[in-house]
Backbone atoms as SQL, in Angstrom:
CREATE TABLE atoms (id INTEGER PRIMARY KEY, chain TEXT, resi INTEGER, resn TEXT, atom TEXT, x REAL, y REAL, z REAL);
INSERT INTO atoms VALUES
  (1, 'A', 1, 'UNK', 'N', -15.930, 0.547, 1.333),
  (2, 'A', 1, 'UNK', 'CA', -14.736, 1.440, 0.837),
  (3, 'A', 1, 'UNK', 'C', -13.531, 0.513, 0.363),
  (4, 'A', 2, 'UNK', 'N', -12.995, 0.683, -0.746),
  (5, 'A', 2, 'UNK', 'CA', -11.867, -0.149, -1.286),
  (6, 'A', 2, 'UNK', 'C', -10.556, 0.746, -0.930),
  (7, 'A', 3, 'UNK', 'N', -9.485, -0.120, -0.367),
  (8, 'A', 3, 'UNK', 'CA', -8.299, 0.519, -0.157),
  (9, 'A', 3, 'UNK', 'C', -7.609, 0.964, -1.570),
  (10, 'A', 4, 'UNK', 'N', -7.952, 0.298, -2.647),
  (11, 'A', 4, 'UNK', 'CA', -7.325, 0.898, -3.719),
  (12, 'A', 4, 'UNK', 'C', -7.894, 2.238, -4.234),
  (13, 'A', 5, 'UNK', 'N', -9.016, 2.716, -3.540),
  (14, 'A', 5, 'UNK', 'CA', -9.248, 4.181, -3.841),
  (15, 'A', 5, 'UNK', 'C', -8.147, 5.166, -3.101),
  (16, 'A', 6, 'UNK', 'N', -7.289, 4.551, -2.269),
  (17, 'A', 6, 'UNK', 'CA', -6.280, 5.417, -1.597),
  (18, 'A', 6, 'UNK', 'C', -4.737, 5.245, -2.207),
  (19, 'A', 7, 'UNK', 'N', -4.761, 4.607, -3.645),
  (20, 'A', 7, 'UNK', 'CA', -3.343, 4.329, -4.337),
  (21, 'A', 7, 'UNK', 'C', -3.504, 5.290, -5.591),
  (22, 'A', 8, 'UNK', 'N', -2.493, 5.862, -6.024),
  (23, 'A', 8, 'UNK', 'CA', -2.482, 6.530, -7.135),
  (24, 'A', 8, 'UNK', 'C', -3.061, 5.666, -8.520),
  (25, 'A', 9, 'UNK', 'N', -3.431, 6.338, -9.220),
  (26, 'A', 9, 'UNK', 'CA', -4.422, 5.779, -10.544),
  (27, 'A', 9, 'UNK', 'C', -3.974, 4.594, -11.281),
  (28, 'A', 10, 'UNK', 'N', -2.393, 4.590, -11.541),
  (29, 'A', 10, 'UNK', 'CA', -2.056, 3.567, -12.119),
  (30, 'A', 10, 'UNK', 'C', -1.902, 2.217, -11.465),
  (31, 'A', 11, 'UNK', 'N', -2.296, 2.136, -10.357),
  (32, 'A', 11, 'UNK', 'CA', -2.413, 0.720, -9.415),
  (33, 'A', 11, 'UNK', 'C', -3.924, 0.309, -9.855),
  (34, 'A', 12, 'UNK', 'N', -3.861, -0.883, -10.349),
  (35, 'A', 12, 'UNK', 'CA', -5.211, -1.552, -10.775),
  (36, 'A', 12, 'UNK', 'C', -5.847, -2.448, -9.714),
  (37, 'A', 13, 'UNK', 'N', -5.496, -2.739, -8.655),
  (38, 'A', 13, 'UNK', 'CA', -6.070, -3.596, -7.618),
  (39, 'A', 13, 'UNK', 'C', -5.287, -3.648, -6.370),
  (40, 'A', 14, 'UNK', 'N', -5.688, -4.142, -5.382),
  (41, 'A', 14, 'UNK', 'CA', -5.033, -4.261, -4.087),
  (42, 'A', 14, 'UNK', 'C', -5.603, -5.295, -3.417),
  (43, 'A', 15, 'UNK', 'N', -4.601, -5.700, -2.339),
  (44, 'A', 15, 'UNK', 'CA', -4.990, -6.842, -1.306),
  (45, 'A', 15, 'UNK', 'C', -4.447, -6.538, -0.010),
  (46, 'A', 16, 'UNK', 'N', -5.280, -6.334, 0.881),
  (47, 'A', 16, 'UNK', 'CA', -4.792, -6.103, 2.389),
  (48, 'A', 16, 'UNK', 'C', -4.517, -7.421, 3.017),
  (49, 'A', 17, 'UNK', 'N', -3.252, -7.688, 3.540),
  (50, 'A', 17, 'UNK', 'CA', -3.068, -9.081, 4.017),
  (51, 'A', 17, 'UNK', 'C', -2.737, -8.947, 5.830),
  (52, 'A', 18, 'UNK', 'N', -2.830, -7.683, 6.313),
  (53, 'A', 18, 'UNK', 'CA', -2.528, -7.668, 7.558),
  (54, 'A', 18, 'UNK', 'C', -3.018, -6.180, 8.269),
  (55, 'A', 19, 'UNK', 'N', -3.608, -6.315, 9.417),
  (56, 'A', 19, 'UNK', 'CA', -4.097, -4.931, 10.078),
  (57, 'A', 19, 'UNK', 'C', -3.393, -4.847, 11.364),
  (58, 'A', 20, 'UNK', 'N', -3.042, -3.706, 12.028),
  (59, 'A', 20, 'UNK', 'CA', -2.668, -3.513, 13.204),
  (60, 'A', 20, 'UNK', 'C', -3.293, -2.311, 13.799),
  (61, 'A', 21, 'UNK', 'N', -3.475, -1.988, 15.132),
  (62, 'A', 21, 'UNK', 'CA', -3.860, -0.798, 15.737),
  (63, 'A', 21, 'UNK', 'C', -2.989, -0.466, 16.934),
  (64, 'A', 22, 'UNK', 'N', -2.334, 0.482, 17.040),
  (65, 'A', 22, 'UNK', 'CA', -1.459, 0.937, 17.986),
  (66, 'A', 22, 'UNK', 'C', -2.147, 1.915, 19.368),
  (67, 'A', 23, 'UNK', 'N', -3.510, 1.943, 19.139),
  (68, 'A', 23, 'UNK', 'CA', -4.187, 2.774, 20.032),
  (69, 'A', 23, 'UNK', 'C', -4.442, 4.118, 19.611),
  (70, 'A', 24, 'UNK', 'N', -3.920, 4.648, 18.385),
  (71, 'A', 24, 'UNK', 'CA', -4.101, 5.811, 17.698),
  (72, 'A', 24, 'UNK', 'C', -4.344, 5.677, 16.321),
  (73, 'A', 25, 'UNK', 'N', -3.431, 4.703, 15.796),
  (74, 'A', 25, 'UNK', 'CA', -3.547, 4.745, 14.102),
  (75, 'A', 25, 'UNK', 'C', -3.722, 3.137, 13.766),
  (76, 'A', 26, 'UNK', 'N', -4.444, 3.182, 12.676),
  (77, 'A', 26, 'UNK', 'CA', -4.324, 1.702, 11.954),
  (78, 'A', 26, 'UNK', 'C', -3.384, 1.758, 10.996),
  (79, 'A', 27, 'UNK', 'N', -2.675, 0.495, 10.842),
  (80, 'A', 27, 'UNK', 'CA', -1.577, 0.191, 10.008),
  (81, 'A', 27, 'UNK', 'C', -2.344, -1.075, 9.011),
  (82, 'A', 28, 'UNK', 'N', -2.433, -0.940, 7.771),
  (83, 'A', 28, 'UNK', 'CA', -3.048, -1.880, 6.870),
  (84, 'A', 28, 'UNK', 'C', -1.780, -2.249, 5.985),
  (85, 'A', 29, 'UNK', 'N', -1.401, -3.449, 5.931),
  (86, 'A', 29, 'UNK', 'CA', -0.384, -4.135, 5.069),
  (87, 'A', 29, 'UNK', 'C', -1.034, -4.694, 3.922),
  (88, 'A', 30, 'UNK', 'N', -0.202, -4.623, 2.732),
  (89, 'A', 30, 'UNK', 'CA', -0.768, -5.550, 1.768),
  (90, 'A', 30, 'UNK', 'C', 0.005, -5.379, 0.605),
  (91, 'A', 31, 'UNK', 'N', -0.448, -5.546, -0.785),
  (92, 'A', 31, 'UNK', 'CA', 0.312, -5.182, -1.875),
  (93, 'A', 31, 'UNK', 'C', -0.792, -4.828, -3.078),
  (94, 'A', 32, 'UNK', 'N', -0.297, -4.158, -4.052),
  (95, 'A', 32, 'UNK', 'CA', -1.052, -3.660, -5.009),
  (96, 'A', 32, 'UNK', 'C', -0.325, -3.890, -6.369),
  (97, 'A', 33, 'UNK', 'N', -1.187, -4.342, -7.611),
  (98, 'A', 33, 'UNK', 'CA', -0.600, -4.347, -8.838),
  (99, 'A', 33, 'UNK', 'C', -0.476, -3.179, -9.359),
  (100, 'A', 34, 'UNK', 'N', 0.795, -2.735, -9.951),
  (101, 'A', 34, 'UNK', 'CA', 1.016, -1.697, -10.664),
  (102, 'A', 34, 'UNK', 'C', 0.864, -1.973, -11.929),
  (103, 'A', 35, 'UNK', 'N', -0.018, -1.172, -12.762),
  (104, 'A', 35, 'UNK', 'CA', -0.779, -1.450, -13.916),
  (105, 'A', 35, 'UNK', 'C', 0.408, -1.262, -15.049),
  (106, 'A', 36, 'UNK', 'N', 1.375, -0.214, -14.695),
  (107, 'A', 36, 'UNK', 'CA', 2.299, 0.300, -15.643),
  (108, 'A', 36, 'UNK', 'C', 3.498, -0.858, -15.733),
  (109, 'A', 37, 'UNK', 'N', 4.040, -1.476, -14.580),
  (110, 'A', 37, 'UNK', 'CA', 5.190, -2.258, -14.519),
  (111, 'A', 37, 'UNK', 'C', 4.586, -3.733, -14.691),
  (112, 'A', 38, 'UNK', 'N', 3.400, -4.031, -14.077),
  (113, 'A', 38, 'UNK', 'CA', 2.915, -5.279, -13.939),
  (114, 'A', 38, 'UNK', 'C', 3.332, -6.198, -12.932),
  (115, 'A', 39, 'UNK', 'N', 3.911, -5.473, -11.872),
  (116, 'A', 39, 'UNK', 'CA', 4.519, -6.063, -10.806),
  (117, 'A', 39, 'UNK', 'C', 3.602, -5.687, -9.488),
  (118, 'A', 40, 'UNK', 'N', 3.232, -6.843, -8.578),
  (119, 'A', 40, 'UNK', 'CA', 2.619, -6.294, -7.293),
  (120, 'A', 40, 'UNK', 'C', 3.900, -5.756, -6.636),
  (121, 'A', 41, 'UNK', 'N', 3.209, -4.658, -5.766),
  (122, 'A', 41, 'UNK', 'CA', 4.197, -3.952, -4.929),
  (123, 'A', 41, 'UNK', 'C', 3.762, -3.942, -3.515),
  (124, 'A', 42, 'UNK', 'N', 4.573, -3.689, -2.475),
  (125, 'A', 42, 'UNK', 'CA', 4.373, -3.787, -1.067),
  (126, 'A', 42, 'UNK', 'C', 3.614, -2.283, -0.844),
  (127, 'A', 43, 'UNK', 'N', 2.604, -2.173, -0.035),
  (128, 'A', 43, 'UNK', 'CA', 2.043, -1.203, 0.237),
  (129, 'A', 43, 'UNK', 'C', 1.607, -1.154, 1.615),
  (130, 'A', 44, 'UNK', 'N', 1.520, 0.155, 2.244),
  (131, 'A', 44, 'UNK', 'CA', 1.095, 0.176, 3.822),
  (132, 'A', 44, 'UNK', 'C', 0.370, 1.523, 3.812),
  (133, 'A', 45, 'UNK', 'N', -0.888, 1.148, 4.119),
  (134, 'A', 45, 'UNK', 'CA', -1.870, 2.325, 4.420),
  (135, 'A', 45, 'UNK', 'C', -1.617, 2.587, 5.854),
  (136, 'A', 46, 'UNK', 'N', -1.628, 3.909, 6.269),
  (137, 'A', 46, 'UNK', 'CA', -1.519, 4.319, 7.590),
  (138, 'A', 46, 'UNK', 'C', -2.750, 5.370, 7.734),
  (139, 'A', 47, 'UNK', 'N', -3.621, 5.254, 8.721),
  (140, 'A', 47, 'UNK', 'CA', -4.934, 5.886, 9.084),
  (141, 'A', 47, 'UNK', 'C', -4.900, 6.149, 10.336),
  (142, 'A', 48, 'UNK', 'N', -5.752, 7.370, 10.513),
  (143, 'A', 48, 'UNK', 'CA', -6.352, 7.756, 11.709),
  (144, 'A', 48, 'UNK', 'C', -7.670, 7.595, 11.747),
  (145, 'A', 49, 'UNK', 'N', -8.282, 7.141, 12.856),
  (146, 'A', 49, 'UNK', 'CA', -9.803, 6.734, 12.820),
  (147, 'A', 49, 'UNK', 'C', -10.587, 8.325, 12.829),
  (148, 'A', 50, 'UNK', 'N', -11.598, 8.227, 11.901),
  (149, 'A', 50, 'UNK', 'CA', -12.508, 9.500, 11.780),
  (150, 'A', 50, 'UNK', 'C', -13.906, 8.796, 12.335),
  (151, 'A', 51, 'UNK', 'N', -14.823, 9.666, 12.558),
  (152, 'A', 51, 'UNK', 'CA', -16.011, 9.302, 12.843),
  (153, 'A', 51, 'UNK', 'C', -16.750, 8.470, 12.115),
  (154, 'A', 52, 'UNK', 'N', -16.801, 8.694, 10.869),
  (155, 'A', 52, 'UNK', 'CA', -17.562, 7.720, 9.977),
  (156, 'A', 52, 'UNK', 'C', -16.705, 6.774, 9.048),
  (157, 'A', 53, 'UNK', 'N', -15.289, 7.418, 8.733),
  (158, 'A', 53, 'UNK', 'CA', -14.485, 6.627, 7.906),
  (159, 'A', 53, 'UNK', 'C', -13.051, 6.670, 8.320),
  (160, 'A', 54, 'UNK', 'N', -11.933, 5.815, 7.711),
  (161, 'A', 54, 'UNK', 'CA', -10.720, 5.811, 8.231),
  (162, 'A', 54, 'UNK', 'C', -9.918, 6.545, 7.194),
  (163, 'A', 55, 'UNK', 'N', -9.160, 7.622, 7.586),
  (164, 'A', 55, 'UNK', 'CA', -8.462, 8.425, 6.594),
  (165, 'A', 55, 'UNK', 'C', -7.090, 7.711, 6.441),
  (166, 'A', 56, 'UNK', 'N', -6.893, 7.465, 5.060),
  (167, 'A', 56, 'UNK', 'CA', -5.649, 6.668, 4.819),
  (168, 'A', 56, 'UNK', 'C', -4.627, 7.376, 3.856),
  (169, 'A', 57, 'UNK', 'N', -3.448, 6.909, 4.340),
  (170, 'A', 57, 'UNK', 'CA', -2.321, 7.479, 3.331),
  (171, 'A', 57, 'UNK', 'C', -1.435, 6.399, 2.962),
  (172, 'A', 58, 'UNK', 'N', -0.935, 6.521, 1.679),
  (173, 'A', 58, 'UNK', 'CA', -0.214, 5.285, 1.301),
  (174, 'A', 58, 'UNK', 'C', 1.241, 5.384, 1.754),
  (175, 'A', 59, 'UNK', 'N', 1.852, 4.469, 1.980),
  (176, 'A', 59, 'UNK', 'CA', 3.199, 4.231, 2.318),
  (177, 'A', 59, 'UNK', 'C', 4.292, 4.401, 1.373),
  (178, 'A', 60, 'UNK', 'N', 4.422, 5.604, 0.685),
  (179, 'A', 60, 'UNK', 'CA', 5.112, 5.761, -0.489),
  (180, 'A', 60, 'UNK', 'C', 6.570, 5.150, -0.354),
  (181, 'A', 61, 'UNK', 'N', 7.219, 5.261, 0.828),
  (182, 'A', 61, 'UNK', 'CA', 8.447, 4.909, 0.849),
  (183, 'A', 61, 'UNK', 'C', 8.565, 3.449, 0.675),
  (184, 'A', 62, 'UNK', 'N', 7.660, 2.676, 1.316),
  (185, 'A', 62, 'UNK', 'CA', 7.567, 1.203, 1.036),
  (186, 'A', 62, 'UNK', 'C', 7.688, 0.807, -0.462),
  (187, 'A', 63, 'UNK', 'N', 6.595, 1.525, -1.146),
  (188, 'A', 63, 'UNK', 'CA', 6.673, 1.236, -2.388),
  (189, 'A', 63, 'UNK', 'C', 7.879, 1.470, -3.258),
  (190, 'A', 64, 'UNK', 'N', 8.477, 2.415, -3.062),
  (191, 'A', 64, 'UNK', 'CA', 9.944, 2.831, -3.637),
  (192, 'A', 64, 'UNK', 'C', 10.903, 1.820, -3.271),
  (193, 'A', 65, 'UNK', 'N', 11.087, 1.550, -2.056),
  (194, 'A', 65, 'UNK', 'CA', 11.857, 0.458, -1.512),
  (195, 'A', 65, 'UNK', 'C', 11.598, -0.911, -1.944),
  (196, 'A', 66, 'UNK', 'N', 10.190, -1.253, -2.170),
  (197, 'A', 66, 'UNK', 'CA', 10.066, -2.549, -2.951),
  (198, 'A', 66, 'UNK', 'C', 10.447, -2.539, -4.317),
  (199, 'A', 67, 'UNK', 'N', 10.269, -1.539, -4.878),
  (200, 'A', 67, 'UNK', 'CA', 10.709, -1.243, -6.351),
  (201, 'A', 67, 'UNK', 'C', 12.223, -1.421, -6.439),
  (202, 'A', 68, 'UNK', 'N', 12.876, -0.940, -5.604),
  (203, 'A', 68, 'UNK', 'CA', 14.396, -0.976, -5.628),
  (204, 'A', 68, 'UNK', 'C', 14.975, -2.292, -5.355),
  (205, 'A', 69, 'UNK', 'N', 14.293, -3.121, -4.548),
  (206, 'A', 69, 'UNK', 'CA', 14.652, -4.441, -4.173),
  (207, 'A', 69, 'UNK', 'C', 14.488, -5.345, -5.362),
  (208, 'A', 70, 'UNK', 'N', 13.231, -5.207, -6.002),
  (209, 'A', 70, 'UNK', 'CA', 12.579, -5.920, -7.283),
  (210, 'A', 70, 'UNK', 'C', 13.690, -5.817, -8.409),
  (211, 'A', 71, 'UNK', 'N', 13.988, -4.486, -8.544),
  (212, 'A', 71, 'UNK', 'CA', 15.107, -4.108, -9.647),
  (213, 'A', 71, 'UNK', 'C', 16.472, -4.760, -9.386),
  (214, 'A', 72, 'UNK', 'N', 16.701, -4.618, -8.320),
  (215, 'A', 72, 'UNK', 'CA', 17.942, -5.153, -7.905),
  (216, 'A', 72, 'UNK', 'C', 18.179, -6.694, -8.069),
  (217, 'A', 73, 'UNK', 'N', 16.956, -7.410, -7.334),
  (218, 'A', 73, 'UNK', 'CA', 16.752, -8.839, -7.732),
  (219, 'A', 73, 'UNK', 'C', 16.779, -9.189, -9.286),
  (220, 'A', 74, 'UNK', 'N', 16.195, -8.434, -10.227),
  (221, 'A', 74, 'UNK', 'CA', 16.183, -8.733, -11.534),
  (222, 'A', 74, 'UNK', 'C', 17.556, -8.529, -12.225),
  (223, 'A', 75, 'UNK', 'N', 18.364, -7.685, -11.863),
  (224, 'A', 75, 'UNK', 'CA', 19.661, -7.345, -12.291),
  (225, 'A', 75, 'UNK', 'C', 20.865, -8.336, -11.696),
  (226, 'A', 76, 'UNK', 'N', 20.373, -8.744, -10.719),
  (227, 'A', 76, 'UNK', 'CA', 21.598, -9.943, -10.019),
  (228, 'A', 76, 'UNK', 'C', 21.680, -11.066, -10.999);
């Protein structure tokens, strides 16, 4: 299973760089290439273990925060 499957369609690839487990949920941090902007963006997948797979959600707020930081840095 690719974590890119849990991203919006305009993301063309992803890399997981860290994994944590708090006893209940898995947290997978990394980055993904936004095919629209051409920028790598920080992502956080948060999931609850299921019997056969890990259900994952994208940390959309992290994506938005990273975009705002990148835009601010480009405008400075």
